[in-house]
Backbone as a chain_set.jsonl record, in Angstrom:
{"seq": "MDAFDRAQALELEEYERRQRAAILPNTLTESAIECVECETPIPEARRLAVPGVQLCITCQTRLELVRKINGERHGG", "coords": {"N": [[11.132, -41.596, 24.539], [14.339, -40.539, 24.146], [17.203, -39.11, 25.943], [18.479, -37.258, 24.206], [16.434, -36.538, 22.38], [14.684, -35.467, 24.213], [16.182, -33.15, 24.953], [16.427, -31.852, 22.563], [13.697, -31.323, 22.043], [13.263, -29.46, 24.171], [14.866, -27.458, 23.413], [13.688, -26.742, 21.025], [11.237, -25.87, 21.954], [11.936, -23.53, 23.514], [13.158, -21.929, 21.473], [10.724, -21.627, 19.927], [9.158, -20.179, 21.868], [10.631, -17.777, 22.106], [10.404, -16.875, 19.427], [7.588, -16.591, 19.237], [7.178, -14.522, 20.89], [8.365, -12.619, 19.483], [6.963, -12.342, 17.025], [4.28, -12.022, 17.363], [1.78, -10.138, 16.118], [1.383, -6.804, 16.994], [-0.217, -3.981, 17.491], [0.613, -2.023, 19.27], [3.225, -2.196, 19.286], [6.077, -1.125, 17.537], [6.83, -2.042, 14.185], [9.691, -3.976, 13.339], [12.674, -2.762, 11.732], [14.667, -4.289, 10.889], [14.961, -7.905, 10.769], [14.579, -9.665, 13.773], [15.739, -12.028, 14.099], [17.51, -12.71, 11.904], [18.612, -10.393, 11.112], [18.095, -9.267, 8.543], [16.933, -6.723, 6.437], [13.583, -5.69, 6.728], [11.034, -5.364, 4.381], [9.278, -2.362, 3.679], [6.699, -2.564, 2.811], [5.926, -5.013, 4.021], [6.189, -4.323, 6.685], [4.085, -2.435, 6.953], [1.91, -3.992, 6.261], [1.714, -5.926, 8.206], [1.375, -5.055, 11.178], [3.611, -4.446, 13.809], [5.343, -6.402, 13.122], [8.196, -8.57, 13.381], [9.811, -10.34, 12.267], [11.469, -11.408, 9.218], [10.33, -12.553, 5.986], [11.401, -14.976, 5.389], [12.364, -16.001, 7.719], [9.96, -16.094, 9.184], [8.573, -17.947, 7.768], [10.287, -20.215, 8.098], [10.029, -20.633, 10.874], [7.085, -21.227, 10.887], [7.226, -23.63, 9.557], [8.704, -25.269, 11.259], [7.043, -25.332, 13.522], [4.927, -26.735, 12.268], [5.947, -29.161, 11.69], [6.75, -29.959, 14.24], [4.262, -30.097, 15.48], [3.133, -32.246, 14.063], [4.764, -34.334, 14.794], [3.997, -34.605, 17.424], [1.439, -35.393, 17.441], [-0.364, -33.354, 16.656]], "CA": [[12.0, -40.506, 24.211], [15.666, -40.64, 24.828], [17.776, -37.787, 26.4], [18.764, -36.443, 23.073], [15.152, -36.216, 21.966], [14.141, -34.495, 25.173], [16.995, -31.92, 24.942], [16.0, -31.33, 21.309], [12.422, -30.796, 22.226], [13.315, -28.32, 25.029], [15.53, -26.381, 22.606], [12.667, -26.213, 20.144], [10.259, -25.073, 22.76], [12.625, -22.29, 23.781], [13.226, -21.254, 20.185], [9.38, -21.23, 19.623], [8.834, -19.087, 22.717], [11.341, -16.513, 21.638], [9.829, -16.441, 18.223], [6.242, -16.204, 19.354], [7.165, -13.175, 21.476], [8.849, -11.656, 18.456], [6.203, -12.309, 15.859], [2.898, -11.706, 17.595], [1.459, -8.755, 15.741], [0.915, -6.018, 18.209], [-0.215, -2.595, 16.92], [1.241, -1.141, 20.148], [4.718, -2.348, 19.058], [6.523, -0.714, 16.169], [7.466, -3.048, 13.437], [11.195, -3.919, 13.298], [13.304, -2.337, 10.428], [15.461, -5.48, 10.592], [14.525, -9.118, 11.38], [15.207, -9.863, 15.026], [16.392, -13.349, 14.007], [18.683, -12.755, 11.03], [19.001, -9.006, 10.804], [17.792, -8.887, 7.293], [15.976, -5.701, 6.401], [12.117, -6.043, 6.534], [10.561, -4.434, 3.431], [8.326, -1.401, 4.228], [5.374, -3.141, 2.575], [5.594, -6.028, 4.989], [5.891, -3.679, 7.953], [2.774, -1.808, 6.778], [0.837, -5.102, 6.136], [1.758, -6.743, 9.4], [1.759, -4.157, 12.205], [4.368, -5.094, 14.831], [6.13, -7.563, 12.578], [9.573, -8.676, 13.902], [10.559, -11.351, 11.423], [11.441, -11.298, 7.678], [9.466, -13.615, 5.51], [12.172, -16.209, 5.397], [12.353, -16.53, 9.257], [8.558, -16.418, 9.542], [8.281, -19.242, 6.975], [11.036, -21.232, 8.779], [9.164, -20.833, 12.086], [5.844, -21.931, 10.683], [7.515, -25.053, 9.15], [9.181, -25.861, 12.539], [5.854, -25.435, 14.243], [4.03, -27.657, 11.596], [6.713, -30.421, 11.863], [6.662, -30.352, 15.704], [2.916, -30.481, 15.757], [2.96, -33.567, 13.437], [5.386, -35.355, 15.72], [3.299, -34.735, 18.767], [0.046, -35.711, 17.248], [-1.109, -32.137, 16.559]], "C": [[13.239, -40.545, 24.935], [16.141, -39.095, 25.254], [17.972, -36.764, 25.282], [17.451, -35.855, 22.533], [14.551, -35.106, 22.904], [14.854, -33.121, 25.111], [16.533, -31.145, 23.66], [14.671, -30.589, 21.524], [12.376, -29.562, 23.1], [13.899, -27.244, 24.24], [14.501, -25.838, 21.599], [11.668, -25.332, 20.773], [10.722, -23.672, 23.095], [12.644, -21.391, 22.581], [11.747, -20.765, 19.787], [8.891, -20.153, 20.521], [9.355, -17.785, 22.422], [10.698, -15.917, 20.406], [8.43, -15.929, 18.369], [6.236, -14.758, 20.045], [7.646, -12.164, 20.468], [7.813, -11.465, 17.313], [4.612, -11.971, 16.165], [2.555, -10.219, 17.181], [0.897, -7.941, 16.91], [0.935, -4.517, 17.717], [0.314, -1.559, 17.968], [2.752, -1.13, 20.011], [5.087, -1.889, 17.652], [7.132, -1.973, 15.491], [9.044, -2.81, 13.405], [11.65, -3.506, 11.872], [14.073, -3.519, 10.038], [14.84, -6.614, 11.342], [15.258, -9.408, 12.619], [15.981, -11.177, 15.058], [17.65, -13.284, 13.167], [19.243, -11.447, 10.598], [18.823, -8.537, 9.315], [16.774, -7.761, 7.287], [14.545, -6.173, 6.044], [11.542, -4.961, 5.581], [9.388, -3.546, 4.047], [6.862, -2.016, 3.978], [4.868, -4.168, 3.551], [5.358, -5.319, 6.336], [4.583, -2.985, 8.004], [1.636, -2.91, 6.871], [0.67, -5.88, 7.406], [2.239, -5.836, 10.561], [2.441, -4.915, 13.343], [5.176, -6.195, 14.405], [7.575, -7.424, 13.058], [10.42, -9.596, 13.077], [10.382, -11.103, 9.915], [10.582, -12.561, 7.219], [10.098, -14.926, 5.594], [12.19, -16.831, 6.904], [10.997, -16.896, 9.639], [8.206, -17.744, 8.958], [8.888, -20.372, 7.741], [10.324, -21.668, 10.163], [7.897, -21.561, 11.986], [6.149, -23.387, 10.326], [7.875, -25.859, 10.404], [8.002, -26.178, 13.374], [5.036, -26.671, 13.548], [4.737, -29.101, 11.911], [6.615, -30.857, 13.297], [5.278, -30.724, 16.071], [2.575, -31.895, 15.228], [3.63, -34.623, 14.248], [4.705, -35.613, 17.012], [1.855, -34.965, 18.584], [-0.835, -34.45, 17.018], [-1.593, -31.878, 15.283]], "O": [[13.272, -40.579, 26.165], [15.52, -38.084, 24.926], [17.666, -35.579, 25.422], [17.439, -34.657, 22.25], [14.037, -34.065, 22.492], [14.212, -32.075, 25.205], [16.288, -29.939, 23.709], [14.545, -29.401, 21.228], [11.559, -28.676, 22.848], [13.44, -26.111, 24.384], [14.445, -24.634, 21.349], [11.289, -24.267, 20.285], [9.953, -22.72, 22.964], [12.21, -20.241, 22.639], [11.58, -19.621, 19.365], [8.239, -19.234, 20.026], [8.65, -16.777, 22.468], [10.468, -14.713, 20.298], [8.067, -14.945, 17.724], [5.366, -13.934, 19.766], [7.359, -10.973, 20.591], [7.85, -10.408, 16.683], [3.832, -11.693, 15.254], [2.983, -9.249, 17.806], [0.047, -8.394, 17.677], [1.999, -3.917, 17.566], [0.456, -0.38, 17.644], [3.456, -0.25, 20.506], [4.425, -2.266, 16.685], [7.81, -2.799, 16.103], [9.568, -1.697, 13.437], [11.008, -3.908, 10.901], [14.143, -3.77, 8.835], [14.255, -6.409, 12.406], [16.488, -9.414, 12.59], [16.792, -11.401, 15.957], [18.719, -13.718, 13.596], [20.204, -11.372, 9.834], [19.37, -7.506, 8.925], [15.819, -7.817, 8.061], [14.369, -6.981, 5.132], [11.558, -3.778, 5.921], [8.62, -4.045, 4.869], [5.984, -1.959, 4.839], [3.688, -4.252, 3.889], [4.424, -5.674, 7.056], [3.984, -2.948, 9.079], [0.588, -2.711, 7.486], [-0.396, -6.438, 7.665], [3.426, -5.862, 10.886], [1.912, -5.926, 13.804], [5.696, -6.923, 15.25], [8.113, -6.319, 13.136], [11.644, -9.604, 13.204], [9.337, -10.668, 9.432], [10.217, -13.435, 8.004], [9.425, -15.926, 5.846], [12.037, -18.03, 7.135], [10.804, -17.887, 10.343], [7.59, -18.578, 9.622], [8.223, -21.364, 8.038], [10.105, -22.839, 10.476], [7.585, -22.407, 12.824], [5.419, -24.287, 10.74], [7.41, -26.984, 10.585], [7.961, -27.278, 13.927], [4.532, -27.528, 14.274], [4.08, -30.049, 12.341], [6.411, -32.043, 13.556], [5.095, -31.604, 16.913], [1.828, -32.638, 15.864], [3.1, -35.726, 14.378], [4.816, -36.682, 17.613], [1.083, -34.745, 19.517], [-2.045, -34.566, 17.209], [-2.251, -30.86, 15.067]]}, "num_chains": 1, "name": "protein.A"}
């Protein structure tokens, strides 16, 4: 792994850490009205379905794709 790959991996890890903190459903935390990543309004139905939600569907999907790709690259 060269320096660019290491820097990219560290950046991805930091991104995932921030997102994990934002998306972990937590009934003690109120759902966000707007996505913490892109500031798009989160529909009421999503806020009710996922207590503590912090990401819109688009950002949630993007995060899950990044995790899947990262897991495949690292044998996961």
